[in-house]
N, C-alpha and C positions, 0 to 999 in steps of 0.2 A: 831740957824747952826750949832753948836755945833750938840746940837741931829741929824739934820741931816744927819754931816758927819761920824758918824756912825753908822751910819743906813744904809749908803750907803757902809762902812765896811764891817759890816756885812753878807750883802747881798750877799759883794764879798769872802770870809772866804765859806760861805754854795758853790758857783760858783766852786773854786778853789778843793774844797771837794769831792767835788761830781763828779767834771773828772777826779779826780782823781780816785776816785772811778772805775769810767766807761775807763780807758787809765791807765791803773796799768802801773810803768816805764821798759822796758827789761830788763832782768839781762843781763851779758856780755857772751858776743860769739852764743846771741841766737836772733833770727827776732822777730818781736813785734806779736800777736797770734789776729789776729782777734777773731770777736763773729763765724763765723761760725765755724771756726779753731776749739776754746772751744767746740760746742758741738758736731764733730764731735770724737774729745778727745774723748770727757764725752758715747757716745755712744760704739765706743768699747770700752773700759775701763768693761762695762755693759753686751756685749758681751760674754767679755774673763770670768768674772764672771758667768754667767751662765754655758759656757761649762765644767768651773770648779768642778759646784756644779754636772750638769748633769755626771762626770766622776766621782765623790763621792758616787750618786746613782748609777749608776753601779756595783762599789765596789765594796758595801756594799748589791744590790742584789746577785753576783756573792760569798760576802761571805754566807749568806740567803740558794741558792741554793745549793751549794755543800758541805757547814754548816763545812768549813775550817777559820782558823785564819783572820790573813791582809796579805799584802801584796801580792808580789807573788808565797811565799810559795803557801799558800792557795786558790790560781787560779790552780796551779799545782796537788794539792792537789783532786781537784774536779776534775780536766784530767782525774785525774789517773782513778778516782774508777767511769765517765766517760764512759771509753774505756774497764777496766774489766767489766763493764755490758753491753758493747755490744761482748765482748767474751764470756761472759756466755749464750748470748744470743742465737749467732750463735749455739756454743753446743748444746744446745737444743732443737735450731732449725736444725741440723742433728741427735737429737737421735728423733726428730717426724718422720723426713722422715724414719729414714729405722725403723721407725714401722710404719707405714702405706705402708714402699717396702712388710714387713714379714706381712702383716696382707693381701694386696692382693695374695703373696702366698698361706696363708693360704686357705682363699677362692675361690682360684683356686681351689688350691686339694680337699675343697670339695663339688665345683660340678663336678667334673673330678670323689669325689668315689659315682655319684646316679650315675651314667653307664659306665661300671656294675655294680647293686648293690654291694658294700662293707662296710657290716656296724662296722667294726672295722676300716677302715681307714676314714670312717666318724665319726668315733667317735671323732680322733684324731686330724682329720682337724678341728671341729666343736671348741674343746678344747685349740686349737693354735690361731685361730679365739677370742676367750671370753681375750686370754692369752694377746693376743694386743691391745684387746680392754682397758682391764686393767690397760696394760703399760701408755694410751697413755692417760687415766683417770691419775696416779699417775705427765707427765709430766704436764698434764694442773694446778693441785698443785703446782706442782715449780718452775712456767710460776709464777704464782696469790701470790706465797709467796717472788718470786727474785724481785718481780713489787713494793707488800708494804715492803719490804725491802730500797727498794729501791729508795721510795720519792714519796712524789705527785708530782703531773703539770697536765697540761692538754696535753700534747704532752706523758706521760706515759701512762695518761687515753685514751686515743686512741687508743693507742700500743694493749691495755690489750682489751678494747670493737672490734676489726679488729683482736685480735686474737683466741676470745671465738667465736666469727661468725665465722670463719675460723674450729677453729676444731668441732662447731655444723655444720657443712655443708657438712666435710668431713666424720663425726660419722653418721651424716646422711642419709650420701651416701651410710656406708659401713651396716645400719641394716636396710633397705630400704626393700632388700630382705624376711628380718627374718620378719618384720613386717606385711610385703605381706601373708608371712606363717603363723602366727598367726593367720592372720584372716580370711585364707583359712579353719585352723581348730575349725577356731569357728563355722565359717558358718558353717560345715558337725556336729558340733558336735548337733551345735542348729534344723540342719536336719534331725540325730539320733533321735534326744531326740521327734524330732515333731513323729516321727514314733514308736517308743516307744508305744507311748503317744495314738495316732491311733489305734498301738496292743489292749492297756490294754481296752481303750474303748470296742473292736469291740470281747475282750473275756468274759466283764464282760458281756455284751451287749446277746451275744448266751452262756451263763452262765446261764444265767435267762429266759434268752427265752425258754434252752432243761432243765429245772431242774423241773421247776411243775407237763408233762406229762410223767417221764420215774422211772423205776423202782427205786429199790436198786441198784441192779447189773447193770442198764444204767448209771448210778449217780456213783458205781466205778471209771466202762471203761472211762468217761469223765474226772472225778480226776485225773484218774493215764496217761490223755494223758494231758492234761495242768502241771501237776507235769514233766512228763519228759518233751517235749517244755521249762518247763522255767532252768531245767538240762539243757541244751541244751545250752540255751541263759547265764546260770553263771559258766559253766563248768569250775575248774579251774584243770581239771586232767582226763586223758583218765579213760575213762569207758565204761562195754560192753551196757551199759544202750544209753551211746552218738554214739554207733556205730550202735542202732538198731535205733537212729533215723536219721542218715548219709542216715542211707542203703535206711531206704525210700520215703528219699529226690533224693537217687538216681532212685529208681522205679518212682516215679510220675516223674522225666526230664526225665527220658528213657520213659513215654506213649507219653509223648508232645511230641516228636522229632521223636517218632516211625511217629504220628499218620500227623504230618508237610510232610515227606517225603513223606506217604505212601499217603496223597495229592495231593504233585506235581508229583508223579506216576500217576494218574489215570488225571491229568488237560494236562498232554503232553499224552494223550492214549497210557500207556502202558499194553499190554497184565499180570494181574494178577495173573489168573490164570499157566502164563510162569513163571514169575519172583518166583512164590512160589514154582513151581516146582524143579527152582532151586534153592532156599535157601535148600531146601527140598537133593536136592543127592549131595546137599554137607554136610549136618550131615553127623552123622554114621547112615549109613544102616542098617535096623531089616529087612524082610520080605517083600520079595512081596506084598502080601496081604495087611500088613498094611501102607504101602506106600506109596500103592494106593487110600487106606480109608484115611489116613490122608491126602492123598495133594488135594483130591476131596470134602475134607469137606473145607480146607481150604481158596479152592481158590473160595470159594461159601457165607460165613462166618468169615472167625475168620483169614483173608491173614495179617493182624496185627504182630499176636502176632507171626507168620511164621520171618517177617521184625523184630520183638522187638527183636527177639530172636537170628535173627544172627544180630545185632546190638551189641546183648549185651555183646557172643562171641565173636569179634572183643574190644570191650573193656575188657573185662576182661582177655582178654590173654595176660598173661608176672602179673599179678596180686604178683604172690607171691614172686616175688623180688626182692630188694628195690628199681631197677628202672624203672621197665619193663621189663630191659634188654634193658634200652639203651644206658649201661655203661658195666664196666666191675668192677662196685662197690661193694668193701666188708664192710660197714662201717657198717653194723648193724652186724658182725660179730667181728672183730677188735675192736669194741668199743660200747656196744648193747647197755648200760645206756644213753649213753648220743649220743648217734642216737633216741633210742627211744626217749629223752627229743627235740630233736631236731627237728623231725618231729609233735610233737605233739605242739612244738612255732607255724611252719608255717600252721600248720593247724590254730590255733588264731589266725596269723592274713593275713591269707589267706581265710576264712571263711565270713567277709564280703565287700572284695571286690570285688568290677564290673570286670567278666574275659575281658571285651573287652579293656577295660580301664587296667590294669595290663599290659596285651599285647601289649599294643604299649606304651607301656612303656619300658618294656622288652618282644619283640616280641620273642627273644633265648631263653630263659629263661627254666630251666629244665621242666615246666609246656607247656612250648611255646613247646619243640621239642616234650613231649607227646602229642598235641592238632593238632601237627603235624605231627606228626606216625601214627596215628586213623584215620583223616582225610582222609590219603592217604591210609589208609588200606580198610573205608571201603565206601566210594565215590570212583566209576572205571569212568576210565576217558570220558569212553561210558553213564556211566549213567549219568553222569554232563552235556555232551555235549546234552544230551536230554532233561534231566529239565530243564536247564534256555540256550543253544541253544548254547557256548563257554563252554571253558578250562581256562577262566578268572583263577574264583580261586581257582583252581588245582595251575593254574604260579603263583599266589601271595604266596602259602603256598611253591611252592618251590625255590620259592625265600627266603625262611626265615621268611618274611611276615604275616597278622591274615588282612582275608580281612571285612570291614566292610558291611556284610550286613543283611537281615535276621537270612537266614538260617543258617551259620556260626552262629551267636550270640545262636541262641538255639540249636546245637553244642556244642558250648562253654559252655553253662547253664548243659547240660551232660557231658562234660568232669569234668569241675570245681568239681561238685558229685560224680565222681568216684574218681580223684586224692582230695579231704578228705578224700572221705572210706579210700583213701590205706595210705592217710599220721595214720588216725588215726590208721588202723589197726596194721603198722607199730609203732605207738606210745605204744600198750600194750603189759605189761609181763603175761602170754604171749598168744603171737602172738593169731587172729581166723585162722582153719581152714576152707580151702574152701573147698567146695563136689558140686556135683551139679548131679541133677540125669540122669541117663542112662535111651535112650529110649524102651519103649518097660516093661521097672520096672513096680510092684508093687508097687501102691500110697498107702503109711503111711503120714496118717494128723501127726505123729511127727515132719515129717522131710520138709512136701512137700506140699503147700499149690497151689489149686488149679488157675490159669491162670482167668480161664473162670468162671462167675455167671451161677449158674443154679439155673432154677427157682422155684424149692421147697427151695433150701436152706441147702440144702444137697449132700454130693458126693456120686451119684448114684450109686449104686454096681455093681459092674467087669469089672471098669475104670482101665486101664495103661496108661503108661504115651507118648504121642506123639513121642515129645522132651520139650527140657530143654527150661524154657522162660531166667529166670536170676539163676545165684548157689546161693549156702546158703554159713551156715558158723555155724561152730561151737563153743562155743565164753569160755573162759580160767573158769568163771565162769556157765558153765556148763546148761545155755539157750543156744536154737539152732535160728536163726537167717531161717527162710524154704525158700528149694529155692520152685518156680516159675516156673508149666510146667502145658504145656497145654496139657489133660486129650480126649483119648477117648477109646470108649467102646471097648472088650476084643473082638474080632473077632475070 
């Protein structure tokens, strides 16, 4: 019985203890908390703890980003550093915009210097463009240093990448015209190299084919021609030999243009005999017997020489003046040394140029004015209308332009050859002296050569000058470029 009571008493104590644990007594002035309220209270406490931990992490991250110490002072220091970097970036971008504007102005000046052609202004503008490009390169380095000093981070990296892409695009846009010009020059150089290679092959084949069947004299003449041709290509200074080669080019182009003009006259059903008499009457008159004999001979066989004489006389009119009397320039007298250097520089620059392309770019340059003046003097309006059915080419020339026709292209070839000869003549010291065989004069082999080749290969006795075909020149070294003449028998 006692054991049973003790067991019940122990069980009762355990129940009371469990009840106290589950339902504690409330404190004075407070209500008794239910289990759900205890759970909510624990949840709010955990949220506040997490918020405090997040704030501490943000504070630590802020210290790491701006390099500050602790508290609000470090945060303000980081903000100041960020503001300073922003101000520095703004100043840098202002300098970039100023540099780009200056480069655009310099590039505009460079384009304006091309027409009219102004080498000095072009050089200054080109130097300005290059200087601004270098300034942009310096600003790019400043930007990179600023980014590296200011610290890393994804935002700064993206800013740097964006700035590099913008700068590269801007530089690419500015440099693109120069790259195109360089590519064009490379293509031109490649074409010239191909042309030189082909000429070398032709020279090699012609030398090998003509070397075996010729004697010592023929070999020496061929060697002299080859050396003269090479000298013309690599000449670094004016020389009498170069003048002789250029004069031979004038003769060749004169024959080509004369043949074309005579063909057009025959196609247009011209009276060649009447045209020859008109040309012959315009030259210096001799006695009537000689004149009649010359006119009848020309009309039947050699009208092209009379026409070539007419064209040559028009082209070489004013050759003794530095600008063909197109203006009153006296540069050759005021500063002769500089003028000679300038003439030879123009000779070298223009020698490889296509006259049609040159006048397409600079139609009113000195050479363009020379071509216009000579065309209007040689091709009469009635002649042009008869040959082509209109005077459209003449109207274009009068307007300051240059037609793109085959006839005018042939004319420009002869005009260029005469212009180069003129430049070369005023490059030599002393300048060559021009002479012309007079009508009816005795034939002198030292100063003249016949325009007509005789069947025997020798000039028959008793020949006199019927009329001059092209002028001759005495050079400073004592050599003579012979005048071409049309010979007739003495009557």
